[in-house]
C-alpha positions as CSV (number, residue, x, y, z in Angstrom):
1,M,-10.7,3.8,144.7
2,K,-12.6,1.7,142.1
3,K,-12.7,-1.3,144.4
4,T,-14.0,0.9,147.3
5,L,-16.7,2.4,145.1
6,A,-17.7,-1.1,143.8
7,L,-17.9,-2.3,147.3
8,L,-20.0,0.6,148.4
9,L,-22.3,0.2,145.4
10,A,-22.7,-3.5,146.2
11,V,-23.6,-2.6,149.8
12,V,-26.1,0.0,148.6
13,M,-27.7,-2.5,146.2
14,L,-27.9,-5.1,149.0
15,L,-29.5,-2.6,151.4
16,S,-32.0,-1.5,148.7
17,A,-32.9,-5.1,147.9
18,A,-33.4,-5.8,151.6
19,A,-35.5,-2.7,152.1
20,F,-37.7,-3.6,149.0
21,A,-38.1,-7.2,150.3
22,A,-39.1,-5.8,153.7
23,A,-41.7,-3.6,152.1
24,E,-43.1,-6.5,150.1
25,A,-43.2,-9.0,152.9
26,P,-44.9,-7.5,156.0
27,A,-43.9,-8.7,159.4
28,W,-47.2,-10.2,160.6
29,E,-47.8,-11.1,164.2
30,P,-49.4,-14.5,165.0
31,F,-53.1,-14.3,165.9
32,A,-53.6,-14.3,169.7
33,E,-56.3,-17.0,169.3
34,N,-56.3,-19.7,166.6
35,V,-58.0,-18.7,163.3
36,S,-59.3,-21.5,161.1
37,I,-59.6,-20.9,157.3
38,T,-60.8,-23.2,154.5
39,I,-59.4,-23.1,151.0
40,P,-61.1,-24.7,148.0
41,V,-59.2,-27.2,145.8
42,Y,-60.4,-28.9,142.7
43,D,-61.1,-32.6,142.8
44,R,-60.6,-33.6,139.2
45,G,-61.4,-37.3,139.7
46,Q,-57.8,-38.1,138.5
47,A,-56.4,-41.5,139.4
48,G,-52.9,-41.6,141.0
49,V,-53.0,-38.2,142.7
50,P,-53.0,-37.8,146.5
51,N,-56.2,-37.0,148.5
52,V,-56.7,-33.3,147.7
53,E,-57.8,-32.5,151.2
54,D,-55.1,-34.2,153.2
55,N,-51.6,-35.0,151.8
56,Y,-47.9,-34.1,152.2
57,W,-48.4,-30.6,150.8
58,T,-51.4,-29.7,152.9
59,K,-49.4,-30.6,155.9
60,W,-46.4,-28.6,154.5
61,I,-48.6,-25.5,154.3
62,Q,-49.8,-26.0,157.9
63,T,-46.3,-26.5,159.2
64,N,-44.6,-23.7,157.3
65,F,-47.4,-21.1,157.3
66,G,-50.2,-22.0,159.6
67,D,-48.3,-23.0,162.7
68,K,-46.2,-19.9,162.4
69,Y,-49.1,-17.5,162.5
70,N,-51.6,-19.6,164.7
71,I,-53.8,-20.3,161.6
72,T,-55.4,-23.7,160.9
73,V,-55.5,-24.2,157.1
74,N,-58.2,-26.6,155.9
75,Y,-59.0,-27.6,152.4
76,V,-62.3,-28.6,150.8
77,A,-62.6,-30.6,147.6
78,I,-64.7,-28.9,144.8
79,P,-65.6,-31.3,141.9
80,R,-64.1,-29.7,138.8
81,S,-67.1,-30.9,136.7
82,D,-69.8,-29.5,139.1
83,V,-68.4,-26.4,140.7
84,M,-71.5,-24.4,141.0
85,T,-73.6,-27.2,142.6
86,K,-70.9,-27.8,145.3
87,Y,-70.7,-24.1,146.2
88,S,-74.5,-23.7,146.3
89,M,-74.7,-26.7,148.7
90,L,-72.0,-25.2,150.9
91,A,-73.8,-21.9,150.9
92,A,-77.1,-23.5,151.9
93,A,-75.4,-25.0,154.9
94,E,-73.7,-21.7,155.7
95,D,-70.4,-23.6,155.4
96,L,-68.7,-21.8,152.5
97,P,-64.9,-21.9,152.4
98,T,-63.2,-18.7,153.5
99,V,-62.0,-18.2,149.9
100,L,-64.2,-18.8,146.9
101,M,-62.3,-18.9,143.6
102,E,-63.0,-19.7,140.0
103,Y,-61.5,-19.0,136.5
104,D,-64.7,-17.9,134.9
105,Y,-65.8,-14.4,135.6
106,P,-69.6,-15.0,135.2
107,K,-69.4,-17.7,138.0
108,V,-67.9,-15.3,140.5
109,T,-70.2,-12.5,139.6
110,Q,-73.1,-15.0,140.2
111,W,-71.7,-15.7,143.7
112,A,-71.7,-11.9,144.3
113,A,-75.3,-11.6,143.1
114,D,-76.3,-14.6,145.3
115,G,-74.8,-13.0,148.4
116,Y,-72.0,-15.6,148.8
117,L,-69.3,-12.9,148.9
118,T,-68.4,-10.0,151.1
119,T,-67.1,-6.7,149.8
120,F,-63.7,-5.5,151.1
121,D,-61.3,-2.6,151.2
122,M,-58.6,-3.0,148.7
123,E,-56.3,-0.6,150.6
124,E,-56.5,-2.9,153.6
125,F,-55.7,-5.9,151.4
126,A,-52.7,-4.0,150.1
127,K,-51.4,-3.6,153.7
128,I,-51.6,-7.3,154.4
129,A,-50.6,-8.6,151.0
130,P,-48.4,-5.9,149.3
131,T,-46.7,-8.3,146.9
132,Y,-50.0,-9.6,145.6
133,Y,-51.5,-6.2,145.4
134,N,-48.6,-4.5,143.6
135,R,-48.6,-7.3,141.0
136,M,-52.3,-6.7,140.3
137,V,-51.5,-3.0,139.8
138,A,-48.5,-3.8,137.5
139,N,-50.7,-6.1,135.4
140,N,-53.7,-3.7,135.1
141,Q,-55.9,-6.2,136.9
142,L,-57.7,-3.9,139.4
143,T,-60.3,-3.1,136.7
144,Y,-61.7,-6.6,137.1
145,T,-62.0,-6.5,140.9
146,Q,-65.2,-4.5,141.2
147,I,-68.9,-4.9,140.4
148,N,-71.2,-1.9,140.6
149,G,-68.4,0.1,142.1
150,E,-67.9,-2.3,145.1
151,T,-64.7,-4.4,145.5
152,Y,-65.4,-8.1,145.5
153,F,-62.3,-9.8,144.0
154,C,-58.6,-10.2,143.9
155,A,-57.0,-11.5,140.6
156,A,-54.3,-14.1,140.3
157,L,-51.6,-13.8,137.7
158,R,-51.9,-15.6,134.4
159,P,-48.6,-15.6,132.4
160,Y,-49.1,-15.9,128.6
161,Y,-52.8,-15.6,129.0
162,D,-53.4,-14.8,125.3
163,T,-50.8,-17.3,124.0
164,S,-51.3,-20.1,126.4
165,Y,-49.5,-23.3,125.5
166,T,-50.4,-25.6,128.4
167,F,-53.4,-27.4,126.8
168,Q,-52.4,-29.5,123.8
169,T,-54.1,-32.0,121.4
170,F,-52.1,-35.1,120.6
171,V,-53.0,-36.9,117.3
172,R,-52.1,-40.2,115.6
173,M,-49.5,-39.2,113.1
174,D,-48.9,-42.8,112.2
175,W,-52.6,-43.1,111.1
176,L,-52.3,-40.0,109.0
177,K,-49.2,-41.4,107.3
178,A,-50.9,-44.7,106.7
179,I,-53.7,-42.9,104.7
180,G,-51.2,-40.8,102.7
181,Y,-51.0,-37.6,104.7
182,D,-47.6,-35.9,105.4
183,H,-49.2,-33.2,107.6
184,I,-51.9,-32.8,110.2
185,P,-55.3,-31.4,108.9
186,V,-56.3,-28.1,110.5
187,S,-59.3,-27.1,108.4
188,T,-62.7,-28.7,109.1
189,T,-63.0,-29.9,105.5
190,E,-59.7,-31.7,105.5
191,Y,-60.1,-33.1,109.0
192,N,-63.4,-34.7,108.1
193,E,-61.9,-36.2,104.9
194,A,-59.0,-37.6,106.9
195,M,-61.3,-39.2,109.5
196,L,-63.3,-40.9,106.7
197,K,-60.1,-42.3,105.2
198,I,-59.0,-43.5,108.7
199,K,-62.3,-45.2,109.1
200,E,-62.3,-46.8,105.6
201,A,-58.8,-48.1,106.2
202,G,-60.0,-49.9,109.3
203,L,-57.6,-48.1,111.7
204,A,-60.5,-47.0,114.0
205,E,-64.2,-47.6,113.8
206,Y,-65.0,-44.1,115.2
207,P,-61.8,-42.1,114.7
208,A,-63.4,-38.7,115.8
209,G,-64.2,-40.3,119.2
210,G,-66.5,-38.1,121.2
211,T,-67.4,-37.3,124.8
212,M,-70.6,-36.3,126.7
213,V,-71.6,-32.7,126.7
214,T,-70.9,-31.4,130.2
215,G,-72.5,-27.9,129.9
216,V,-70.3,-25.1,131.1
217,G,-67.4,-24.5,128.7
218,S,-68.7,-26.9,126.1
219,D,-69.2,-26.3,122.4
220,Q,-66.9,-23.3,122.0
221,N,-67.4,-21.8,118.5
222,Y,-64.6,-19.3,118.3
223,A,-63.2,-20.9,115.1
224,W,-66.6,-20.8,113.5
225,R,-67.1,-17.1,113.6
226,T,-67.0,-14.7,110.7
227,W,-64.4,-11.9,110.7
228,P,-64.5,-9.1,111.4
229,L,-66.7,-9.8,114.5
230,D,-69.7,-7.6,115.1
231,E,-68.8,-6.2,118.6
232,K,-72.5,-6.0,119.6
233,E,-73.0,-9.7,118.8
234,W,-69.8,-10.6,120.5
235,A,-71.0,-8.8,123.7
236,M,-74.3,-10.6,123.5
237,Y,-73.4,-14.1,122.5
238,G,-69.6,-14.5,122.9
239,D,-69.7,-16.3,126.2
240,Y,-67.9,-19.4,127.5
241,N,-70.3,-20.5,130.2
242,I,-73.7,-20.5,128.4
243,P,-73.5,-22.0,124.9
244,S,-74.9,-19.6,122.3
245,L,-77.7,-21.6,120.8
246,G,-79.2,-19.6,118.0
247,W,-76.1,-17.7,117.1
248,E,-74.7,-18.4,113.6
249,P,-71.3,-19.8,114.8
250,N,-73.1,-22.3,117.1
251,Y,-75.3,-23.3,114.2
252,K,-72.2,-24.0,112.0
253,F,-70.5,-25.9,114.8
254,L,-73.5,-28.2,115.5
255,K,-74.2,-28.7,111.8
256,N,-70.7,-30.2,111.6
257,E,-71.2,-32.3,114.7
258,N,-74.4,-33.7,113.1
259,Y,-72.4,-34.5,109.9
260,K,-69.7,-36.4,111.8
261,Y,-72.3,-38.4,113.8
262,N,-74.3,-39.4,110.7
263,A,-71.1,-40.2,108.7
264,G,-70.0,-42.6,111.4
265,L,-67.0,-40.6,112.5
266,T,-68.3,-39.9,116.1
267,N,-68.8,-42.8,118.5
268,P,-72.6,-43.2,118.6
269,E,-72.5,-43.6,122.4
270,Y,-70.5,-40.4,122.9
271,Y,-73.1,-39.2,125.3
272,L,-72.0,-42.0,127.8
273,I,-68.3,-41.3,127.5
274,G,-66.7,-39.2,130.3
275,T,-63.2,-37.7,130.4
276,E,-61.5,-40.8,131.8
277,D,-63.3,-43.1,129.2
278,D,-62.2,-40.7,126.5
279,K,-58.6,-41.0,127.6
280,T,-58.9,-44.8,127.8
281,N,-60.3,-45.0,124.3
282,F,-57.3,-43.0,123.0
283,I,-54.8,-45.2,124.9
284,N,-56.5,-48.3,123.4
285,G,-56.3,-47.0,119.9
286,K,-60.0,-46.3,119.4
287,S,-59.7,-42.5,118.6
288,Y,-57.5,-40.2,116.6
289,S,-56.8,-37.5,119.1
290,Y,-56.9,-36.6,122.8
291,S,-56.5,-33.2,124.4
292,A,-55.0,-32.6,127.8
293,Y,-53.0,-30.2,129.9
294,I,-49.3,-30.9,129.6
295,S,-47.1,-31.5,132.7
296,A,-43.7,-33.0,133.5
297,A,-45.5,-36.2,134.5
298,M,-48.2,-37.5,132.1
299,D,-49.2,-41.0,133.1
300,W,-51.6,-41.4,130.3
301,L,-48.9,-40.8,127.7
302,T,-46.8,-43.4,129.4
303,A,-49.7,-45.8,129.2
304,F,-50.3,-45.0,125.6
305,Y,-46.8,-45.9,124.5
306,E,-46.9,-49.1,126.5
307,A,-50.1,-50.1,124.7
308,N,-48.9,-48.8,121.3
309,P,-45.1,-49.2,121.2
310,D,-44.9,-48.6,117.4
311,A,-47.2,-45.5,117.4
312,E,-46.2,-42.0,116.4
313,L,-47.9,-39.0,118.0
314,A,-47.8,-35.4,117.0
315,I,-49.0,-32.1,118.4
316,A,-52.0,-30.6,116.4
317,P,-50.7,-27.3,115.0
318,V,-52.1,-23.8,115.3
319,S,-54.0,-22.8,112.3
320,G,-53.4,-19.4,110.7
321,E,-55.6,-19.8,107.6
322,I,-59.3,-19.4,106.9
323,D,-61.1,-22.6,105.8
324,A,-63.1,-20.8,103.0
325,E,-65.2,-23.9,102.1
326,A,-66.4,-24.5,105.7
327,G,-66.6,-20.8,106.4
328,T,-64.4,-21.0,109.5
329,T,-61.7,-18.7,110.8
330,P,-58.5,-19.5,112.8
331,G,-59.9,-17.5,115.7
332,Y,-59.4,-18.9,119.2
333,R,-60.5,-18.0,122.7
334,T,-57.8,-16.4,124.8
335,D,-57.8,-16.9,128.5
336,N,-58.8,-14.1,130.7
337,P,-56.1,-11.5,131.5
338,F,-56.2,-13.0,135.1
339,G,-56.0,-16.5,136.5
340,M,-58.2,-17.3,139.4
341,M,-60.7,-14.7,140.5
342,I,-60.7,-14.8,144.3
343,G,-63.5,-13.7,146.6
344,F,-64.2,-14.1,150.3
345,S,-67.1,-15.7,152.1
346,A,-69.9,-13.5,153.4
347,F,-69.9,-15.9,156.4
348,A,-66.2,-15.3,157.2
349,S,-65.0,-13.2,160.2
350,E,-62.6,-10.3,159.8
351,D,-59.8,-12.5,161.2
352,Q,-60.5,-15.3,158.8
353,I,-60.4,-12.9,155.8
354,K,-57.1,-11.4,157.1
355,A,-55.7,-14.9,157.5
356,A,-56.8,-15.7,153.9
357,W,-55.0,-12.6,152.7
358,M,-51.9,-13.6,154.6
359,Y,-52.1,-17.1,153.0
360,M,-52.3,-15.5,149.5
361,E,-49.3,-13.2,150.2
362,W,-47.2,-16.0,151.8
363,L,-47.7,-18.2,148.7
364,T,-46.8,-15.4,146.4
365,Q,-43.3,-15.0,148.0
366,E,-40.8,-16.5,145.6
367,E,-39.2,-18.9,148.1
368,N,-42.5,-20.4,149.2
369,L,-44.0,-20.6,145.7
370,K,-41.0,-22.3,144.3
371,V,-41.3,-25.2,146.8
372,F,-45.0,-25.6,146.3
373,Q,-44.6,-25.6,142.5
374,W,-41.5,-27.7,142.1
375,G,-41.3,-29.8,145.3
376,I,-38.3,-31.0,147.2
377,E,-34.9,-31.1,145.5
378,G,-33.7,-34.6,145.1
379,E,-37.2,-35.9,145.4
380,N,-39.6,-34.1,143.1
381,F,-36.9,-32.3,141.0
382,N,-33.2,-31.9,140.3
383,Y,-31.3,-28.9,138.8
384,D,-29.9,-29.2,135.3
385,E,-26.7,-27.8,134.0
386,K,-28.3,-24.3,133.5
387,G,-29.3,-24.3,137.2
388,L,-33.0,-24.7,136.3
389,P,-35.3,-27.2,138.1
390,V,-36.3,-30.4,136.2
391,T,-39.2,-32.5,137.5
392,V,-38.6,-36.2,138.3
393,S,-41.6,-37.3,136.2
394,D,-41.9,-40.8,137.6
395,Y,-41.6,-39.8,141.3
396,N,-44.0,-41.6,143.6
397,G,-42.7,-41.1,147.1
398,E,-44.0,-39.5,150.2
399,C,-44.1,-35.9,148.8
400,K,-45.9,-36.8,145.6
401,M,-47.5,-33.7,144.2
402,G,-51.1,-33.2,143.2
403,F,-52.6,-32.6,139.8
404,S,-50.2,-30.8,137.4
405,N,-47.5,-30.2,140.0
406,N,-49.8,-29.0,142.7
407,K,-51.5,-26.4,140.4
408,D,-54.9,-26.5,142.1
409,Y,-53.2,-25.2,145.3
410,W,-50.9,-22.5,144.0
411,C,-53.4,-21.3,141.4
412,I,-54.6,-18.9,144.0
413,T,-51.6,-16.7,143.2
414,I,-50.4,-17.7,139.7
415,E,-51.5,-19.9,136.9
416,A,-48.2,-21.4,135.6
417,R,-44.8,-22.4,136.7
418,Q,-42.0,-20.2,135.5
419,A,-38.2,-20.8,135.4
420,G,-36.0,-19.3,132.8
421,T,-37.1,-18.5,129.2
422,I,-40.3,-19.5,127.6
423,E,-38.4,-22.4,126.0
424,D,-37.1,-23.4,129.5
425,V,-40.6,-23.2,130.9
426,I,-42.1,-25.3,128.2
427,S,-39.4,-27.9,128.5
428,A,-39.9,-28.1,132.3
429,N,-43.6,-28.7,131.8
430,L,-43.2,-31.7,129.5
431,P,-42.0,-35.3,130.2
432,H,-38.6,-36.3,128.8
433,D,-38.7,-40.1,129.4
434,L,-41.1,-41.1,126.6
435,P,-40.3,-42.6,123.2
436,Q,-41.1,-39.1,121.7
437,D,-40.1,-35.7,123.1
438,F,-42.6,-33.0,122.3
439,T,-40.5,-30.0,123.5
440,E,-39.7,-28.5,120.1
441,D,-43.2,-29.1,118.9
442,V,-44.8,-27.2,121.7
443,I,-42.2,-24.4,121.4
444,K,-43.1,-24.0,117.7
445,W,-46.8,-24.2,118.7
446,Y,-46.3,-21.4,121.1
447,Y,-44.6,-19.1,118.6
448,D,-47.2,-19.9,116.0
449,K,-49.8,-18.9,118.6
450,V,-48.0,-15.6,119.1
451,A,-48.1,-15.0,115.3
452,V,-51.8,-15.7,115.1
453,K,-52.5,-13.5,118.2
454,D,-50.4,-10.7,116.7
455,A,-52.5,-10.9,113.6
456,G,-55.6,-10.3,115.6
457,W,-57.3,-13.7,115.8
458,A,-57.2,-14.0,119.6
459,I,-60.7,-13.5,120.9
460,A,-61.3,-12.5,124.6
461,N,-64.8,-12.8,126.0
462,A,-66.7,-9.7,127.1
463,L,-66.6,-9.0,130.8
464,Y,-69.1,-6.8,132.6
465,S,-68.6,-4.4,135.6
466,V,-72.2,-4.8,136.7
467,S,-74.0,-7.7,138.1
468,M,-75.8,-9.9,135.5
469,E,-79.0,-11.0,137.3
470,A,-80.6,-12.9,134.4
471,E,-77.4,-14.8,133.9
472,A,-77.3,-15.8,137.6
473,E,-81.0,-16.8,137.5
474,Y,-81.0,-18.9,134.3
475,Q,-77.5,-20.3,133.8
476,T,-78.1,-23.7,135.4
477,T,-81.4,-24.2,133.7
478,L,-80.0,-23.2,130.3
479,V,-76.9,-25.3,130.6
480,N,-79.0,-28.4,131.3
481,L,-81.4,-27.6,128.6
482,Y,-78.6,-27.1,126.1
483,K,-77.2,-30.6,126.9
484,E,-80.6,-32.1,126.0
485,Y,-81.0,-30.1,122.8
486,R,-77.4,-30.6,121.7
487,D,-77.6,-34.4,121.8
488,K,-80.8,-34.4,119.8
489,L,-79.3,-32.0,117.2
490,T,-76.2,-34.2,116.9
491,M,-78.1,-37.4,116.4
492,C,-81.1,-36.3,114.3
493,A,-81.2,-37.0,110.5
494,P,-79.4,-34.3,108.5
495,E,-82.7,-33.3,106.8
496,E,-84.3,-32.7,110.2
497,F,-81.5,-30.5,111.6
498,D,-82.5,-27.0,110.4
499,A,-86.1,-27.3,111.6
500,L,-85.1,-28.7,115.0
501,Y,-82.4,-26.1,115.4
502,A,-85.0,-23.3,114.9
503,Q,-87.4,-24.9,117.3
504,Y,-84.8,-25.4,120.1
505,T,-83.5,-21.9,119.5
506,Q,-86.9,-20.4,120.3
507,E,-87.4,-22.6,123.3
508,F,-83.9,-21.7,124.6
509,L,-84.7,-18.0,124.2
510,D,-88.0,-18.4,126.0
511,A,-86.3,-20.3,128.9
512,G,-84.3,-17.2,129.8
513,Y,-81.6,-16.8,127.2
514,Q,-83.4,-13.8,125.6
515,E,-83.3,-12.0,129.0
516,I,-79.6,-12.8,129.3
517,I,-78.6,-11.4,125.9
518,D,-80.8,-8.4,126.4
519,E,-79.1,-7.8,129.8
520,R,-75.6,-8.1,128.2
521,L,-76.6,-5.8,125.4
522,A,-77.8,-3.2,127.9
523,A,-74.6,-3.4,129.8
524,Y,-72.5,-3.1,126.6
525,E,-74.5,-0.1,125.4
526,A,-74.2,1.6,128.8
527,G,-70.4,1.3,128.7
528,N,-70.2,-1.4,131.4
529,S,-68.3,-4.0,129.4
530,T,-64.9,-4.6,127.9
531,H,-64.4,-4.2,124.1
532,L,-62.7,-6.0,121.3
533,L,-59.1,-4.9,120.9
534,N,-58.2,-5.8,117.4
535,Q,-60.4,-6.0,114.3
536,T,-57.7,-5.8,111.6
537,A,-57.0,-9.5,111.3
538,E,-55.6,-11.1,108.2
539,P,-54.8,-14.8,107.6
540,V,-51.4,-15.9,108.7
541,T,-49.1,-18.3,106.9
542,L,-47.2,-20.2,109.5
543,K,-43.8,-21.6,108.7
């Protein structure tokens, strides 16, 4: 009897699973006539990765998805450092990709304001892409899909969005030991002192390095804010895309940049140093730290150890303490509670938009996503003793993957690879064939980040459910203006800094920033923005 009941239960479970799978994966019919869609993919200017528009994996998508449904899938390269310019050029030529997607909410709202995007019926999307839709519902993401009551976006999943571990700073622990440190400085004051000692010891001429200011996303001042935050100020100034020239945290940040430059810690030619040059400088022993996304294959780390066989690196730790002397906090910017924000071209046909929805749903199916994220067993990865995939970090064959394990393709559905526990995931996203293994360091870093987040130091940017017309109009001008002012403020004599800062602040306001912060304030006061979630933070002592 027990065996019979167990068998019946197993059958019921299998039938239920099959029914659920059928409900989540609709049986699409191929299009009667071929439909051509274009998907954007970042071109990051990285050496050693396949052509982003044409490679093994773009062909894999066409063979396994496109050919099955009579869809031609094309890809268009979007320069990561100049996203908005590329999209505006495509829009001017009425050649926008079928899908427009970006991480930063203000960018996609600008596209909506500029008429690049079409609105759509979310119920219709749910019929074509039920897995994708139901996941948005489960993660409370639908609130971010509308502007002024109209649906413009879908939201990709971002696991660990407020405790992200994927971007790490590697520092020269051997240099710190050489100047008598047994730990990595986390406060501004101690960091500056350590850089001076490294310079005086002759280990590096300009240990703080430096890179050119690129505009959007530069000069984040989250750790320079005073706590508790004033929510109104946060809604007005706490942005990622337009630097907040004139706000006190920005003043503190730039004052420190001016100090480092005049103290000879920053490379005096930093304004000529791009990302690749910055990486090369670190590899060649010219700077103390380098920050990058981690992955199972990190060619620059391999190159570093080849150039510096006796070096010792460490992961810069999470700070849980206030630096009282510098007036800084351990606050940090969380990622948005979504990954890519996905919109659809105003020039696209109904069939093209439907095909794009099918593409999103197909990639979200576990069996397809797994291949796109991990590759081919025996080529890109092998299974370990726990049955978890382990990337072959030095693979360079026919099915070589793109940047960060094809991330710029599958980011349309999810922001990170997942397999097993968080410890398993971190391990799978780090190389294990180097002189040092950073797995335990990053795992500790992750749990420290959780502790700091739980204490309330994680800061999310304000998002608005109405179109921000002033931001769309002035963003490009202000970003370019900020780059000019920022360099002058960094390189001026210390005694000139305050007067110049006041002058540039007024000019920045007059150039459109005043209209932007007034618009944000109006949206906040009208109840059309998100709010701060936690204002009870206390310093955290990390073990």
